[in-house]
Steps between C-alpha positions, in 0.01 A plus 500: 500500500268712290564862432252638752649297785849595396413868495337462841805341650728755344282787632490342849875458510555863375252636753677305780839649401340851506345444834823350640686803376249744654521303821875510490500877459262545790711277722825691438666581828737800501766496768462842653850516665668393177312766301619777736859383485491445129360852451802642690743279309359612159548859607860435612578351154361813336696727728816315409421513125429870509812575712329734750738671737479361859298805641255485210464126536410548872234739396346248261502229770338736757206614284418157350531320839285754686234474232502116536470522881221765494284277278582175678464613867128451489552125460535493881298738723687761710798566288547883485608698205871554477475767237266723706768517772757622238554846353287606198254216466175606668204268541528170298191341321300232689309201351131454536504233783156380407634350179764236424844576376823305413751723676797334353373582155435860610852519648644363170301745297610792732869387484524473126297816429751691701789304352397595154519871598831488678705287258599500134501158336150398605462254209730270686229481775210472261509124427537409865226740607248412232551127568437561868188700437361224281558249768317712752216553248469127444473429876261782609148605426498789258353750750770411770773527238381842367440634855843391614676660199312824546597510869863441408481781250355747754787407738751556217348831421539621857863395510582653168356835608770518763753365255423787267591770760799337686746746318648234274408688181671811638818307546517397140688700230729690731860574408755223556684490836870482435619562856799721581877503446537649847702280736293246686197537276345238275569502129420233240708184544676251278463309283195678344490836682117504509307804631336483840184293517173649637678799665167666597332186640476685833219703347280190485203485735581227758241245597546494877802699621421865553766640273812407308708669773337345802801274557795712396783268606828598671686615189820362364858609614647814352710442186871514556815389311684460828583129519434494881156662466174316577403538131818357354503211747149418376623502141796285590260254666306448173830460315648246739190300535467468116866409462453210743150371429429150624296265270207541741510880487516487124195275494311731729580802291380323178192356662374841615616696195141553364622754244202505255718585204875418513685616193757225422816592308696253285767670291306750283169327558248614760178318591243535773425230758153532650427385854259541784491831677584531874129549571407207279740282706317594824159452344624151418597448858154616603360227265724243668365602840141461382558160341694357790225586752211414265364851554145562402391735214473813712822442678675452165357824360583688821859370498558614148340839566688585816829376364462699184405817691801461726723471197356812339519719812855381568607604147331847551689552826833357375496692175448828693812434695701381202450809290526744787843358606599422146779284639783365294518122417801292602613432145555874433726557802687165469577567132620857573699430822575131535496297181416646164384171340300356801146384427247388752363144487152642423414769248451822693131619457453855358403704801674643808640274769360603836290332619480146364176450320511121523557520875217745549233319305592156630497636862142629441379188320653266753346694792155473347539131423624432853191672635277276278683169540716528808871542579615144485386426149742265325467493120695414185511801272440376148379845374795520263538141406367518146704809428847424641467136610565579871313453818591556868373396840409744783370472852303823486400794274729734692795262463436506121480883511824520688682274253348704207642822658850355529481370147541861380824540690623161350390617163724814528223748440429625857686592814437302815344796679254555225366139507475501873319832519281400189389192683413700817304754296303218330404349832378830626286538193360146529429545865321824435282330236413212728391735779315745275298261283248297693417159367188417706 
């Protein structure tokens, strides 16, 4: 073979490789459902890494998920804006319907543009996000890609305008909340005696409920050291349950712990153990519902958005009650009046007892998910599997919520009354959201 022929063959082969590579890029198929789920999962990993408190984590989920839905809803005609039905948003941007968009790309751009503003360690998202954008770019015409990104940015901008005035910044930098030494009032609890978390969360602008005090609750029993009083019987119930925990009750307590930062003690050593937040657990259950039903893209985005909003509003309502009642935790009274060295199975969270936050937010989320996927929805909850190696089976979302509520009694950190009334409060909030926000 002479040199000219050899060069021609090499050039032909090289050109074929280039053309095949170009064709391969243009034939890339992105699984839309997987992208939406992976976006949420990446955010959850960041929330765990940055150790956001449960109320703040719910705020992050709500803004990012709403941004995603507002960009994606145009993928199917007739899906109304959710944000426009909520407090503080106003009119949302609309696309030019005479032109083509990739609405999953727009939703992804909106989601991560908001996420970068509401989180800290954004570098941990960067590699995933950039890789995803490159894959979109390789599979779309340049004009469609640019137009979709621009639309996502406009949605993010509208969401972030509300984010900037929701009173979060006013809640930062306030004095520590150390409770009260008055009988029956919350004070920092062992072993770390941390100050109260997010004690002015009731000043946050809710998304759907009318105010933080719309659902005030019944209030806890009056404090009393009389061993025959309702209060003391309630304390003894926590003590007796924890002294006689079954293996199943212990498993339930640990499965639903969801403490984002447990401080472990070993002799003179202390170390933090990061885990999923309570809200993150229910966002995981929302993902399970979507995947089991093979929900389409809009249903996925709507599920995440409504679940996150329910979590956020439940925190606003519950935290209003918590810091108004400023109710004492079981460990404080048990150590003072029953057994000095008693410790609960779970580490007591640093905020007042009544009413149970876990019970409230799970009641709200379960009510929304029941509305979206039905009452008899059996599922295996694997949300915590990668963190604690546990999974559990449930016949419905509300059954899971009820078990979650009782887990706080088994864990020794809540009274039975508080978990029951917290669950009831959450269901009222979830029901209000379902009735107020129209989906079609």
